[in-house]
RODO-2510 file (C-alpha; in nm, 4 decimals, decimal comma):
residues 507
     n   res          X          Y          Z
     1     m    -2,4594    -0,2441     1,0309
     2     d    -2,7764    -0,2385     0,8191
     3     s    -2,7966    -0,3859     0,4733
     4     h    -2,8347    -0,1420     0,1869
     5     a    -3,1623    -0,1497    -0,0073
     6     e    -3,1584     0,0140    -0,3496
     7     n    -3,4667     0,1232    -0,5496
     8     r    -3,4848     0,0916    -0,9256
     9     p    -3,6455     0,3592    -1,1460
    10     a    -4,0028     0,3064    -1,2575
    11     g    -4,0419     0,0831    -1,5596
    12     s    -3,7127    -0,0982    -1,5168
    13     v    -3,6807    -0,4720    -1,4808
    14     p    -3,6786    -0,5681    -1,1120
    15     p    -3,3588    -0,7367    -0,9970
    16     r    -3,3410    -1,0923    -0,8807
    17     p    -3,4441    -1,1073    -0,5130
    18     q    -3,1402    -1,1296    -0,2910
    19     r    -3,1222    -1,4402    -0,0793
    20     q    -3,1099    -1,3803     0,2913
    21     l    -2,8003    -1,5020     0,4647
    22     r    -2,8897    -1,7749     0,7123
    23     r    -2,7194    -2,0062     0,9538
    24     s    -2,5223    -2,2712     0,7739
    25     a    -2,7144    -2,6013     0,7256
    26     p    -2,5458    -2,8763     0,9316
    27     l    -2,5874    -3,1397     0,6600
    28     s    -2,5286    -3,0885     0,2922
    29     r    -2,7811    -3,1756     0,0254
    30     g    -2,5729    -3,4733    -0,0809
    31     r    -2,5710    -3,6196     0,2709
    32     r    -2,9452    -3,5784     0,3073
    33     l    -3,0041    -3,7498    -0,0278
    34     t    -2,7729    -4,0327     0,0779
    35     g    -2,9712    -4,0663     0,4013
    36     w    -3,2978    -4,1104     0,2128
    37     m    -3,1411    -4,3708    -0,0145
    38     l    -3,0048    -4,5615     0,2861
    39     a    -3,3429    -4,5439     0,4600
    40     v    -3,5253    -4,7018     0,1671
    41     g    -3,2535    -4,9303     0,0353
    42     g    -3,1321    -5,0419     0,3777
    43     s    -3,4815    -5,1311     0,5006
    44     a    -3,5520    -5,3272     0,1835
    45     g    -3,2167    -5,5032     0,2043
    46     l    -3,2619    -5,6073     0,5677
    47     t    -3,6103    -5,7370     0,4891
    48     a    -3,4746    -5,9491     0,2054
    49     v    -3,1994    -6,0911     0,4268
    50     f    -3,4369    -6,1898     0,7083
    51     l    -3,6910    -6,3376     0,4665
    52     r    -3,4246    -6,5821     0,3574
    53     a    -3,3263    -6,6530     0,7199
    54     g    -3,6817    -6,7318     0,8311
    55     t    -3,9543    -6,5704     1,0382
    56     g    -3,8977    -6,7242     1,3790
    57     e    -3,9284    -6,5324     1,7061
    58     q    -3,5495    -6,5342     1,7540
    59     n    -3,5001    -6,3781     1,4107
    60     l    -3,7699    -6,1180     1,4935
    61     t    -3,5628    -5,9863     1,7858
    62     l    -3,2512    -5,9677     1,5716
    63     n    -3,4593    -5,8023     1,2998
    64     f    -3,5611    -5,5235     1,5422
    65     l    -3,1986    -5,4669     1,6457
    66     c    -3,0725    -5,4541     1,2871
    67     h    -3,3398    -5,2026     1,1837
    68     l    -3,2617    -4,9942     1,4925
    69     t    -2,8938    -4,9933     1,3934
    70     l    -2,9946    -4,8874     1,0425
    71     v    -3,2007    -4,5988     1,1842
    72     v    -2,9012    -4,4758     1,3880
    73     f    -2,6724    -4,4963     1,0860
    74     v    -2,9266    -4,3127     0,8662
    75     a    -2,9582    -4,0410     1,1344
    76     i    -2,5808    -3,9933     1,1366
    77     v    -2,5615    -3,9727     0,7582
    78     g    -2,8855    -3,7999     0,6562
    79     g    -3,0318    -3,6405     0,9662
    80     w    -3,3680    -3,6501     1,1396
    81     w    -3,6232    -3,6950     0,8607
    82     p    -3,4513    -3,9798     0,6717
    83     a    -3,4061    -4,1579     1,0081
    84     v    -3,7763    -4,1188     1,0932
    85     a    -3,8627    -4,2531     0,7491
    86     a    -3,6321    -4,5519     0,8087
    87     a    -3,7993    -4,6195     1,1465
    88     v    -4,1536    -4,6023     1,0029
    89     l    -4,0619    -4,8075     0,6966
    90     g    -3,8854    -5,0682     0,9111
    91     t    -4,1876    -5,0958     1,1414
    92     m    -4,4198    -5,1470     0,8450
    93     l    -4,1936    -5,4094     0,6848
    94     i    -4,1499    -5,6023     1,0117
    95     n    -4,5260    -5,5961     1,0660
    96     w    -4,6059    -5,7164     0,7141
    97     f    -4,3394    -5,9816     0,6680
    98     f    -4,2426    -6,1040     1,0164
    99     t    -4,5264    -6,0433     1,2649
   100     p    -4,8001    -6,3155     1,2689
   101     p    -5,0269    -6,3194     1,0820
   102     t    -4,7821    -6,2214     0,8024
   103     g    -4,9023    -6,0522     0,4890
   104     q    -5,1572    -5,8512     0,6867
   105     w    -5,1566    -5,5266     0,8838
   106     i    -5,3472    -5,7010     1,1631
   107     i    -5,1439    -5,8089     1,4707
   108     h    -5,2981    -6,0790     1,6923
   109     e    -5,0446    -6,0806     1,9723
   110     p    -5,0550    -5,7675     2,1975
   111     l    -4,6900    -5,8249     2,2810
   112     n    -4,5964    -5,7817     1,9166
   113     i    -4,7986    -5,4607     1,9016
   114     w    -4,6046    -5,3195     2,1966
   115     a    -4,2797    -5,4397     2,0429
   116     l    -4,3488    -5,2546     1,7179
   117     v    -4,4598    -4,9361     1,8982
   118     l    -4,1596    -4,9482     2,1292
   119     f    -3,9282    -5,0044     1,8335
   120     l    -4,0749    -4,7039     1,6526
   121     l    -4,0434    -4,4796     1,9585
   122     v    -3,6908    -4,5934     2,0405
   123     a    -3,5811    -4,5599     1,6793
   124     a    -3,7318    -4,2123     1,6516
   125     g    -3,5792    -4,1057     1,9836
   126     v    -3,2354    -4,2358     1,8941
   127     a    -3,2610    -4,0688     1,5538
   128     r    -3,3525    -3,7400     1,7210
   129     v    -3,0614    -3,7566     1,9629
   130     v    -2,8181    -3,8454     1,6865
   131     d    -2,9540    -3,5674     1,4627
   132     i    -2,9280    -3,3071     1,7399
   133     e    -2,5727    -3,4154     1,8144
   134     a    -2,4842    -3,4004     1,4459
   135     r    -2,6315    -3,0505     1,4192
   136     r    -2,4473    -2,9314     1,7272
   137     t    -2,1252    -3,0794     1,5968
   138     a    -2,1761    -2,9051     1,2632
   139     e    -2,2649    -2,5780     1,4357
   140     a    -1,9570    -2,6062     1,6575
   141     r    -1,7441    -2,6700     1,3504
   142     a    -1,8992    -2,3678     1,1776
   143     a    -1,8440    -2,1572     1,4896
   144     r    -1,4790    -2,2625     1,5033
   145     h    -1,4423    -2,1730     1,1381
   146     q    -1,6032    -1,8339     1,1898
   147     a    -1,3874    -1,7719     1,4962
   148     a    -1,0804    -1,8631     1,2930
   149     v    -1,1902    -1,6261     1,0169
   150     l    -1,2476    -1,3456     1,2666
   151     f    -0,9105    -1,4177     1,4255
   152     e    -0,7460    -1,4016     1,0846
   153     l    -0,9381    -1,0820     1,0153
   154     a    -0,8034    -0,9304     1,3361
   155     g    -0,4544    -1,0558     1,2564
   156     g    -0,4837    -0,9131     0,9070
   157     v    -0,4676    -0,5659     1,0578
   158     i    -0,0971    -0,6349     1,1115
   159     s    -0,0123    -0,8905     0,8430
   160     e    -0,2062    -0,7379     0,5528
   161     g    -0,1909    -0,3755     0,6555
   162     l    -0,4253    -0,1446     0,4674
   163     s    -0,5052    -0,3689     0,1703
   164     v    -0,8736    -0,3827     0,0756
   165     q    -0,7986    -0,6329    -0,2016
   166     a    -0,6442    -0,8734     0,0509
   167     l    -0,9577    -0,8542     0,2671
   168     l    -1,1809    -0,9312    -0,0319
   169     d    -0,9599    -1,2267    -0,1278
   170     r    -0,9699    -1,3595     0,2290
   171     l    -1,3509    -1,3409     0,2497
   172     r    -1,3962    -1,5153    -0,0856
   173     s    -1,1478    -1,7942    -0,0133
   174     s    -1,2727    -1,8528     0,3433
   175     y    -1,6284    -1,9298     0,2305
   176     a    -1,5722    -2,0505    -0,1287
   177     l    -1,7720    -1,7602    -0,2702
   178     t    -1,7916    -1,6963    -0,6436
   179     s    -1,6956    -1,3316    -0,6153
   180     v    -1,6787    -1,0470    -0,3652
   181     a    -1,6650    -0,6851    -0,4766
   182     l    -1,6398    -0,3358    -0,3344
   183     a    -1,8670    -0,0964    -0,5232
   184     a    -1,9252     0,2759    -0,5120
   185     r    -2,2598     0,3815    -0,3728
   186     p    -2,3863     0,6989    -0,5414
   187     a    -2,6219     0,9260    -0,3548
   188     g    -2,9932     0,8743    -0,4081
   189     p    -3,1858     0,5769    -0,5511
   190     t    -2,9559     0,3835    -0,7811
   191     a    -3,0172     0,0775    -0,9938
   192     p    -2,7757    -0,2134    -0,9387
   193     d    -2,6509    -0,1852    -1,2960
   194     e    -2,5480     0,1760    -1,2258
   195     r    -2,3122     0,0838    -0,9427
   196     t    -1,9410     0,1116    -1,0134
   197     v    -1,7308    -0,1837    -0,9002
   198     l    -1,4021    -0,0521    -0,7600
   199     l    -1,2320    -0,3769    -0,6522
   200     i    -1,3291    -0,7390    -0,7080
   201     s    -1,2070    -1,0810    -0,6015
   202     g    -1,3113    -1,3760    -0,8146
   203     r    -1,5147    -1,3932    -1,1331
   204     p    -1,7103    -1,0747    -1,2101
   205     a    -2,0878    -1,1113    -1,2132
   206     t    -2,2305    -1,0987    -1,5658
   207     d    -2,5507    -0,9356    -1,4399
   208     p    -2,5073    -0,6336    -1,2090
   209     a    -2,8349    -0,7271    -1,0384
   210     a    -2,7292    -1,0888    -0,9755
   211     w    -2,5357    -1,0329    -0,6535
   212     d    -2,6721    -1,2513    -0,3749
   213     a    -2,6091    -1,0101    -0,0874
   214     t    -2,5297    -0,6420    -0,0343
   215     v    -2,3809    -0,5062     0,2880
   216     t    -2,3190    -0,1389     0,3590
   217     v    -1,9541    -0,0464     0,4179
   218     d    -1,9962     0,3288     0,4640
   219     d    -2,1904     0,6169     0,3121
   220     r    -2,0128     0,5782    -0,0222
   221     h    -1,9360     0,2056    -0,0544
   222     v    -2,1169    -0,1281    -0,0431
   223     l    -1,9899    -0,4855    -0,0264
   224     l    -2,1349    -0,7182    -0,2936
   225     v    -2,1320    -1,0968    -0,2461
   226     d    -2,2074    -1,3596    -0,5108
   227     g    -2,2188    -1,7377    -0,4793
   228     i    -2,3934    -1,7811    -0,1430
   229     s    -2,3921    -2,1528    -0,0596
   230     a    -2,4731    -2,3764     0,2347
   231     e    -2,1366    -2,2838     0,3827
   232     a    -2,1967    -1,9092     0,3408
   233     p    -2,1105    -1,6807     0,6340
   234     e    -2,3683    -1,5277     0,8626
   235     r    -2,4608    -1,1639     0,8314
   236     g    -2,2380    -1,0825     1,1284
   237     i    -1,9288    -1,2171     0,9519
   238     l    -1,9988    -1,0099     0,6409
   239     e    -2,0594    -0,7042     0,8566
   240     a    -1,7291    -0,7651     1,0354
   241     f    -1,5476    -0,7726     0,7022
   242     a    -1,7420    -0,4682     0,5852
   243     g    -1,6476    -0,2853     0,9049
   244     r    -1,2808    -0,3679     0,8585
   245     i    -1,2942    -0,2578     0,4941
   246     g    -1,4637     0,0644     0,6029
   247     a    -1,1865     0,1270     0,8564
   248     v    -0,9209     0,0683     0,5902
   249     l    -1,0958     0,3053     0,3484
   250     q    -1,1212     0,5669     0,6224
   251     q    -0,7502     0,5266     0,6967
   252     h    -0,6728     0,5705     0,3261
   253     a    -0,8827     0,8871     0,3206
   254     l    -0,7063     1,0213     0,6305
   255     d    -0,3640     0,9430     0,4840
   256     e    -0,4563     1,1162     0,1599
   257     a    -0,5907     1,4191     0,3449
   258     r    -0,2768     1,4287     0,5599
   259     l    -0,0559     1,4113     0,2503
   260     q    -0,2538     1,6850     0,0775
   261     a    -0,2311     1,9026     0,3869
   262     r     0,1437     1,8442     0,4064
   263     e     0,1872     1,9266     0,0376
   264     l    -0,0316     2,2348     0,0755
   265     a     0,1705     2,3526     0,3750
   266     a     0,4963     2,2911     0,1887
   267     g     0,3612     2,4785    -0,1132
   268     n     0,2533     2,7710     0,1018
   269     a     0,5945     2,7812     0,2690
   270     m     0,7624     2,7687    -0,0728
   271     r     0,5468     3,0508    -0,2083
   272     t     0,6100     3,2603     0,1012
   273     a     0,9853     3,2089     0,0716
   274     l     0,9742     3,2787    -0,3014
   275     l     0,7885     3,6046    -0,2448
   276     a     1,0482     3,7023     0,0153
   277     a     1,3284     3,6169    -0,2264
   278     v     1,1728     3,8144    -0,5098
   279     s     1,0864     4,1126    -0,2907
   280     h     1,4303     4,1388    -0,1287
   281     d     1,7041     3,9374    -0,2967
   282     l     1,6121     4,0026    -0,6596
   283     r     1,5379     4,3689    -0,5989
   284     t     1,8845     4,4294    -0,4516
   285     p     2,0822     4,3727    -0,7750
   286     l     1,8082     4,5444    -0,9750
   287     a     1,8359     4,8460    -0,7477
   288     g     2,2140     4,8490    -0,7962
   289     i     2,1751     4,8369    -1,1733
   290     k     1,9102     5,1112    -1,1686
   291     a     2,1182     5,3390    -0,9452
   292     s     2,4337     5,2939    -1,1537
   293     v     2,2527     5,3537    -1,4834
   294     s     2,0830     5,6635    -1,3406
   295     s     2,4203     5,7995    -1,2285
   296     l     2,5702     5,7417    -1,5722
   297     r     2,2796     5,9240    -1,7395
   298     m     2,3036     6,2331    -1,5181
   299     q     2,3789     6,5412    -1,7324
   300     d     2,4609     6,7830    -1,4530
   301     v     2,7379     6,5730    -1,3006
   302     v     3,0714     6,5082    -1,4669
   303     l     3,2047     6,1612    -1,3789
   304     s     3,5681     6,0708    -1,3885
   305     e     3,6877     5,7642    -1,5740
   306     q     3,7378     5,5845    -1,2427
   307     d     3,3819     5,6651    -1,1294
   308     t     3,2440     5,5509    -1,4625
   309     a     3,4404     5,2274    -1,4415
   310     e     3,3145     5,1622    -1,0885
   311     l     2,9536     5,2206    -1,1934
   312     l     2,9930     4,9891    -1,4921
   313     a     3,1529     4,7262    -1,2655
   314     t     2,8575     4,7604    -1,0276
   315     i     2,6163     4,7075    -1,3174
   316     e     2,8084     4,4003    -1,4326
   317     e     2,8319     4,2542    -1,0816
   318     s     2,4631     4,3177    -1,0107
   319     a     2,3667     4,1630    -1,3450
   320     d     2,5778     3,8568    -1,2643
   321     q     2,4093     3,8262    -0,9245
   322     l     2,0669     3,8614    -1,0836
   323     t     2,1499     3,6000    -1,3477
   324     e     2,2810     3,3581    -1,0852
   325     r     1,9723     3,3883    -0,8679
   326     i     1,7335     3,3544    -1,1603
   327     d     1,9265     3,0450    -1,2717
   328     d     1,8851     2,8995    -0,9230
   329     l     1,5113     2,9624    -0,9351
   330     l     1,4814     2,8041    -1,2797
   331     d     1,6894     2,5025    -1,1771
   332     m     1,4812     2,4522    -0,8640
   333     s     1,1648     2,4720    -1,0731
   334     r     1,2954     2,2074    -1,3158
   335     i     1,3989     1,9803    -1,0289
   336     q     1,0610     2,0009    -0,8552
   337     s     0,8637     1,9539    -1,1777
   338     g     1,0747     1,6566    -1,2911
   339     n     1,1808     1,8273    -1,6163
   340     l     1,5540     1,7975    -1,5589
   341     v     1,7343     1,6776    -1,8743
   342     v     2,0500     1,4742    -1,8047
   343     h     2,3162     1,3636    -2,0563
   344     r     2,5392     1,1065    -1,8842
   345     v     2,8932     1,0691    -2,0210
   346     p     3,2310     0,9678    -1,8680
   347     l     3,3984     1,2713    -1,7093
   348     e     3,7270     1,3485    -1,5315
   349     l     3,6641     1,4765    -1,1811
   350     a     3,9731     1,7012    -1,1810
   351     d     3,8513     1,8854    -1,4924
   352     l     3,5069     1,9258    -1,3396
   353     a     3,6528     2,0645    -1,0172
   354     e     3,8727     2,3200    -1,1967
   355     s     3,5823     2,4428    -1,4109
   356     a     3,3565     2,4670    -1,1066
   357     v     3,6108     2,6678    -0,9057
   358     r     3,6544     2,9155    -1,1927
   359     n     3,2776     2,9610    -1,2136
   360     a     3,2304     2,9958    -0,8379
   361     c     3,5202     3,2232    -0,7399
   362     g     3,6794     3,5357    -0,8665
   363     a     4,0514     3,5564    -0,9356
   364     e     4,1166     3,7065    -0,5921
   365     q     3,9596     3,4023    -0,4161
   366     r     4,0955     3,1139    -0,6210
   367     h     4,4243     3,1095    -0,4305
   368     r     4,2232     2,9891    -0,1267
   369     i     4,1069     2,6743    -0,3101
   370     d     4,3264     2,3643    -0,2792
   371     l     4,2651     2,0676    -0,5106
   372     d     4,3592     1,7250    -0,3758
   373     i     4,2390     1,4957    -0,6549
   374     p     4,4755     1,2042    -0,7288
   375     l     4,5445     1,1380    -1,0946
   376     d     4,4348     0,7751    -1,0535
   377     t     4,0862     0,8854    -0,9531
   378     p     3,8510     0,6901    -1,1812
   379     p     3,6245     0,8785    -1,4214
   380     v     3,2682     0,9450    -1,3113
   381     l     2,9425     0,9124    -1,5010
   382     g     2,7342     1,2267    -1,5207
   383     d     2,6286     1,5406    -1,7032
   384     h     2,9154     1,7895    -1,7485
   385     g     2,7142     2,1091    -1,7121
   386     l     2,5113     1,9847    -1,4165
   387     l     2,8139     1,8477    -1,2292
   388     v     3,0041     2,1731    -1,2765
   389     r     2,7021     2,3585    -1,1398
   390     i     2,6779     2,1219    -0,8391
   391     i     3,0454     2,1539    -0,7455
   392     a     3,0378     2,5309    -0,8043
   393     n     2,7462     2,5703    -0,5643
   394     l     2,9252     2,3634    -0,2994
   395     v     3,2487     2,5603    -0,3445
   396     e     3,0660     2,8933    -0,3348
   397     n     2,8943     2,7930    -0,0109
   398     a     3,2255     2,6819     0,1429
   399     v     3,4080     3,0028     0,0440
   400     k     3,1212     3,2127     0,1782
   401     h     3,1380     3,0521     0,5248
   402     s     3,5093     2,9717     0,5546
   403     t     3,5955     3,3161     0,7018
   404     g     3,9146     3,3528     0,5001
   405     t     4,0516     3,0032     0,5664
   406     p     4,1456     2,7676     0,2799
   407     v     3,8863     2,5443     0,1142
   408     t     3,9953     2,1970     0,0032
   409     l     3,8479     1,9757    -0,2687
   410     r     3,9528     1,6154    -0,1984
   411     a     3,8526     1,3037    -0,3941
   412     a     3,8623     0,9367    -0,2969
   413     a     3,7334     0,6236    -0,4724
   414     t     3,5402     0,3665    -0,2656
   415     d     3,3281     0,0650    -0,3698
   416     g     3,2413     0,1643    -0,7246
   417     a     3,1900     0,5310    -0,6388
   418     v     3,3915     0,8503    -0,6115
   419     a     3,3391     1,0871    -0,3193
   420     l     3,4376     1,4518    -0,3686
   421     q     3,4732     1,6369    -0,0375
   422     v     3,4441     2,0170    -0,0270
   423     i     3,6070     2,0994     0,3080
   424     d     3,5877     2,4336     0,4861
   425     h     3,6989     2,5403     0,8339
   426     g     3,4219     2,7867     0,9084
   427     p     3,1716     2,7831     1,1959
   428     g     3,0080     2,4611     1,0783
   429     v     2,6432     2,3579     1,1108
   430     p     2,4834     2,1790     1,4096
   431     a     2,3878     1,8181     1,3396
   432     a     2,0188     1,8987     1,3912
   433     d     2,0271     2,1562     1,1083
   434     r     2,2235     1,9608     0,8464
   435     e     1,9140     1,8529     0,6564
   436     r     1,7546     2,1962     0,6791
   437     i     2,0370     2,3565     0,4847
   438     f     1,9345     2,1496     0,1804
   439     q     1,5801     2,2867     0,1846
   440     p     1,4969     2,5729    -0,0523
   441     f     1,5325     2,9304     0,0745
   442     q     1,7324     2,8353     0,3856
   443     r     2,0136     3,0715     0,4922
   444     l     2,1162     2,9598     0,8385
   445     g     2,3205     3,2213     1,0185
   446     d     2,2916     3,4906     0,7467
   447     r     2,2029     3,8373     0,8678
   448     d     2,1481     4,0120     0,5327
   449     n     2,0159     3,9472     0,1839
   450     t     2,3443     3,9926    -0,0021
   451     t     2,4539     3,6285     0,0142
   452     g     2,1881     3,4783    -0,2112
   453     i     1,8365     3,3461    -0,1786
   454     g     1,9197     3,0177    -0,0079
   455     l     1,8844     2,7885    -0,3098
   456     g     2,2469     2,6908    -0,3725
   457     l     2,2586     2,3740    -0,1616
   458     a     1,8999     2,2766    -0,2480
   459     v     1,9849     2,3019    -0,6182
   460     a     2,3091     2,1089    -0,5642
   461     r     2,1312     1,8184    -0,3957
   462     g     1,8484     1,8147    -0,6501
   463     l     2,0876     1,8159    -0,9456
   464     a     2,3037     1,5483    -0,7811
   465     e     2,0053     1,3190    -0,7415
   466     g     1,9132     1,3928    -1,1025
   467     v     2,2499     1,2648    -1,2287
   468     g     2,2398     0,9585    -1,0019
   469     g     2,4535     1,0911    -0,7157
   470     r     2,3939     1,2297    -0,3706
   471     v     2,5102     1,5191    -0,1515
   472     h     2,5306     1,5159     0,2272
   473     a     2,7021     1,7170     0,5002
   474     e     2,9600     1,6048     0,7567
   475     d     3,1686     1,7645     1,0296
   476     t     3,5176     1,8816     0,9403
   477     p     3,7742     1,7544     1,1919
   478     g     3,8895     2,0560     1,3907
   479     g     3,5766     2,2564     1,3054
   480     g     3,3876     2,3464     0,9933
   481     l     3,1625     2,1723     0,7431
   482     t     3,2416     1,9151     0,4755
   483     m     3,0073     1,8693     0,1801
   484     v     3,0378     1,5234     0,0220
   485     l     2,9327     1,4644    -0,3394
   486     t     2,9134     1,0922    -0,4223
   487     l     2,9062     0,9858    -0,7882
   488     r     2,9137     0,6565    -0,9743
   489     a     3,2674     0,5596    -1,0772
   490     l     3,3723     0,3954    -1,4020
   491     a     3,6720     0,1645    -1,4555
   492     p     3,9745     0,2908    -1,2586
   493     r     4,2876     0,4086    -1,4345
   494     t     4,6487     0,3182    -1,3662
   495     v     4,9014     0,6046    -1,3321
   496     p     5,2643     0,6227    -1,2146
   497     a     5,2983     0,6112    -0,8370
   498     a     5,4771     0,9464    -0,8274
   499     a     5,1967     1,1280    -1,0062
   500     s     5,0011     1,3782    -0,7997
   501     g     4,6900     1,5846    -0,8648
   502     s     4,7290     1,8248    -0,5760
   503     g     4,7632     2,1973    -0,6292
   504     q     4,5766     2,5212    -0,6669
   505     v     4,3534     2,6447    -0,9442
   506     q     4,5364     2,8986    -1,1527
   507     p     4,3729     3,2371    -1,2061
***
């Protein structure tokens, strides 16, 4: 992955040159400085010690060994160049103070000349070996660290998921960087101070042009690094992090596109169903009203009182159907837009059930509704109008599909909640389709457009969730479908044991 070079407009102040990432130095600046101090101070100290001990030949041999030991120690601490300096300085001090004639650079004995040369060569060779080993050890340690970072980066795919911020934090903490940022990369030549930082880990840079390194993530993003030190990562490590960040950003883009496509498909399906509902289901009651009104306005036909009453009843029934279906559409719109207004108050479930049955059924159907709501059923918390509408929709659906059999409303309190079951003994719904019936404009098994536009159960579930409850479907033992409305219960009441809430709703 290539680094990103950005051009500034003419006349602008050039940014600070970015430092190139390099292989980590094996020895820190502090260790090298300590090595130089040991080279100078140690050589001077050994010279002072041996001057007090004397300048005999036996002490000269020990002097060579001590300076050689010092050179090895300096090589371990400060590296190659301080060790070479210690070897040269030691040779010069031994020659001046301990090799006859002392106090002169001239050496009379050839053996002493060879001894000094051999000492210098051995000291330099040992220092070189020690320095190489120290560098290899440091490089191996750096390689282990980079391998560990890459391993953590690979493991972060699982542990950190799709978090760009976590990747930035990991890179900064792994290499003690001042800050790491993800910035937008506009098209065309862009000055560093025009880049937009999207995410950052660490202290923000005061100068937009002061970032030490820039690595391309993708066509629209760059990775900015500040605080490059001796322990800074190689370019390959930064590119690995940039590649992972690019993959995460691409996954985010794919997820967003997938979500938008799903929402678009759902919206298209909703609009298609709505057009079908308007073109068929809303036109049916309008056509009934129009035909009845036209018949009443005919001047050449004399209608009997019975015919007039039937036409007026048709107008009223069609208007009621039209009002009900428009209400369903408006309720569904409020649910989907989040504009549902809820007033939660304590309510008696038996009163709610009776009101809902009266709204859902005509007088000729109410005898089929059995209420089995014990008087000790605790009150529920909810909105009166919305709960009546929910129960009415469930009852209407049960009556519609019960094929003349009774419909039972049964309540039971469990674990701080009250479950109201609307039980029918109709054909039922396969388990695979039980969630579909709660989707808008679903009319499973219907063969005509006279039974509604398929919003009743969708509205019931949406309103139930709006008041803090839930609606789901179950099998009825022996055949049929049971709709269960679960609501939050308040403090239970105590009633006489003989009391009963069972019965039928009176016309």
